[in-house]
N, C-alpha and C positions, 0 to 999 in steps of 0.2 A: 333334636329341635322340636319345640312344641308350638302349637298355634293357639291363639286366644280368640274367643268369641265376643270380646268386649265391645267391638265396633259394631254398632247397629246399622242396619240398612235403612235407606230412606223409604223403603217399601213397608217397613214394620209399622204395626199399630200399637203404640205404647200402652193403650188401655187394655189390650188383650194379652200382654206379657205378664205372667204371674211373678210375684215378688221373688220367689226362690230362683227362678230362671235368671233374673237380673243379677243375683248374687253368684250363681253357679257359672255363668258365662264369663266371669272375670278370671276364672281359673283356666290354666292351659289344658289343651287336649293333645293327645299324641298326634304327631305329624302324619302318620300313615292312615289315620281315620278322617274322612271328610266330615264337614260340619253336618251335612245331611244324614250321613250314616250314624254319626254320634247321637243325633237327636232321635233317630228311629230306634236305636238300641235303648235309649233312655225311655221313650214312650212304651216300648215293648215291656220292659221291666216294671215300669210304674203301673201300667194298666193290669199287668199280671198280678202284682201285689194287691192292688185295689179290689180286683174281683175275687181274690182269695178270701178277703174279709167278708164278702157277701156270702160265701159258702160256709165260713166259720160259724155264722149265726143261725145256720139251718139245722144244726145238730143238737142244740140243748134239749128240745122236747123229747127227741128219741132217746137221748142218753138218760134223762131223768125219769122216764116212765117207770123204771123199776123202783124208784124211790117214792114216786107219787102213789103207786099202788104196791102193797106188800101182799103176796098170796098167803103168807103164813106169819102171824105175829106171835106165835107161841113162845118164842125166845126173847120177846120184848116185855119188860116189866110194865104192868098196867098202872097208870097214875091213879092214886086213891080218890081223887076228886071227880072222876068221870064214871058214868054208868054205861055199860056195854051190853049188847044183846048176847045171849049165850052162844049162838052159832056164828057170830061175826068174827071170823078168823082174820079179817083184814082191818081190824079196828085201828091199827097204827098207821094206816094209809092216810093220804092227804085228801080230805073231802074237797070236791065232790067225786073223787076217784076211788072211794072206799066201798063202793057197792059192786054188785055182781055185773052191772052194766058198764063197768070201767072200760072194757074193750070198745064198746060202742061210743063212749065219750071220747076216747083217744082217736078213734076213727073219724069222729065228727070234727075234731080239731085239725086233723090232717086234711080233711076235705075242705074245711073253711079256708085254710091257708092256700091250698092249691087252686081253689076256685078264685080267691082274691088275686092270686098271682097271675092266673091266666087272663082274667078280665083286666087287671092292671097293666099287663104287658101290651095290650092293644092300644090303650091310651098313652102309655109311657113312650112307646115308639113314635107315636104321633107327635107328642110334645117334644121328645128329644131332638127331633130334626128341626124344630121351629124355635127352640130356645137356645141360649148360649150354653154349650155343653158343659163347660167347666162349672158354672154356677148351678146348673141343673143337677149334675152329679154330686156336687157338694151338699145341696139341700137334701137330695135323696138319701145319701149315706148318713147324714146327721139325723134325719127323722126316722130312718129305718132302725138305726141303733137305739134310739129312744123307745121305739115300740118294743124292741126285744127286752130292754131294761124294764119297761112297764110290765111285761109278763113275769119277770123275776121278782118284782116288788110284791107280788102276791104272797110270797113267803114272809116278808117282813111286815106287811100290813095285815097278815092273817086273813087273806081273802079266800073264801071257799065257794064262791059263786062260779058256776060253769060259764055263765055269760061273760064274765070278766076274761076268762081264758080265750073264749071265742073271739072277743073284740081284739085282744092282743094279737091273736094269730091273723085275723083279717087285716089289721093295720100293718103288721109286718109284711104280709104277703103283697099288699098293694104297692108299698114303697120299694120293697126289694125287687119287684118285677122291673123297675126302671133301671136297675144296674146294668143288665145285659145290653139293652139298646144303647146306653150311653157309652160304655167302654167299646162296644162294637163300632160305633160311629168314630171314635178316636182311632181305632186300629185301621178302619177303612180310609180315613183321611191321610194317614201316614204311610200305608203300605200298598194301597191300590190293588191291582189285580195280579201282578206277576208273582208266581210262587206262593200265592196266598194259601193253597192247600197245605203246603209244608209249614208255613208260618203259623197259620191258625191251628194246625194240628198240634204243634208244640205249645202254642199259647194256651190252648184249651185244657191243658193238663192242670191249669189253675183250679178247676172244679174239684179234681181228685185231691189235690194238695189242701184246698180249703176244707174239704170234708174230713180229711185225716186230722188236720190241726184242730178243727172244731170239736171232733170227738175227744181229742186229748185234753183240750182246754176245759170243755164242759165236764169231762170225767174227773178232773182234779177236785171239783166241788160237789161231787155226787155223794152226799151223806144226808141223813135225815135233818141235820141241823144247819146245813149250808147250801142246799140245792138251789136257792135263789141266786147265788153267785154264778151258777152254771149258765144263767141267762144274762146277768148283769155284766159280767166281765166280757163276753163276746160282743154284747151290745156297745159297750164303751169302745172296744177295739174298732168296730165298724164306724162309729161316730168320729173317732179320731182319724179314720181313713178319709172322712169327708173334709176335714181340715187340711190333710195332706193333698187331697185333690185340688182344693182351691189354691193352694200355694205353689203347686208343682206342675199341674197339667197345662200343656200347650195344645190347643184344640186342632190347629191346622199348621202346616208348614208355612203358609203365606203370612201367618200372624207374626212370624219372626224373620220375614224377608226371604224365605226359601220358596222354591217352586213346588207345586203339587206333583206327586208322582204319577207317571203313566200317561200323561196327556200326549206324549210323543210316541207311545207304544213301548217305551223302555222302563226299566226299574227305577233308575235315577236320572233326572234331567241331564242332558249333555252340557258341555261347557258353554257352547254358543247360546243355548236356550237359557241357561242360568244368567248369562250376561244380558240377554234381552229382557228378562224379567226384573233383574235387580238393578241395572244401571241404564238409565235412559240414554246416555251418550253412547254406551256400547250397543244399545238397541238400534240406534240410528246407523252406526257404522256397520253392524251386522246386516241390516236390511239393504243398505247401499251395496255391500259386497255381494249379497245374494242377487240383487237386481242386475249387477254387472255380469255375474257368472251364470245366471239361470234365465230361462225364458219366462214369459208371463204366465204360461200354463203351469210351470213348476211352482211359481209363487202362489198361484191359486190353490194349489194342493196343500199348502202349509196349514196345519191345524190351528184353529183359533183357541185362545186361552180363555176359558170361562171365568168371569169375575165372581166374587162372593155373592153379589146381588143377583147374578143370573142363575145361580143354582137354586132350583126350586125343589123342596122336599116332596117325596112321593106320597100320594094319598093312600089311605087304607085299601080302597078298592083297587088301585093300581098295584099295590103290593100283592094282593090276593091273586091277581091275574098273571103274576110272574110264574113261568112254568116251574112246577115242582113244589111250590109253596104249600098248596093244599095237601099234596101227598105226604110231604114231610111232617106237616102238622098232625095228620091222622096217625102217622107212625109213632108220635110221641105219646099216644094213648096206651101203647103196649110196653 
């Protein structure tokens, strides 16, 4: 026997339910999986795939370096309409990476990206907790993908300005930095604190998967005549991920009438608490029963359910003061 999620709760906010969920919930789910568990598995897989795309777009520059600079062009036929210096063995490289300082230029691009990423992370986390996460993630993925595509267009537009590549890296770094805070917020909303070490340990393998796929996808186009696609194809994949995020992401369990995890100390809300949150009539009956069977002191010990409006995002200074944050940040330098 299968259950259907087509019946919406009075606690749902229709404006926060993405269009894909309205379609998917019409299909039955296995009876042995609760609605809460089904959605958590769904969010786990969705955020996993979305963050994989963020790491796919980080590989093109590293993969194409051997095409942008050739250490020896002796086996390449020189075009008759160009004049070359006698000792220029890298004449077939892509300017401005055809000089002896090509290593410094590549290092400068890496530095530009990482600096923009680091600075962007500070402001992205600040914005991510104050904006609607689904729309925030959608915009971030769309724009990040376009910046990667912008870098690849240098091949088709015959751009040889080093500043162009620096701008492309800075733009990509700023917007890609917002991906981690956004998906982390989604995982926190759905999984809470219980077993988060195991859950996030498994989930964080998306970085390795994304790096592997990124190297493979970019490597397909690594030739002197096609290297621009090594940027454009991953960029399009990331931008398409933004459309997926807008259509499929459910930000909080409360948005679809479910209870937030862990406010009673458990992994999934118990049946009595679910009834209290989702059904006002059941809520009254449950409280009346509790009053008859428990003392006033016991009632005073019941945890209060925080509303969406009562949840205030943490400030940057407050985050810095969390034990271990500074130490962990310093470790990332090594």
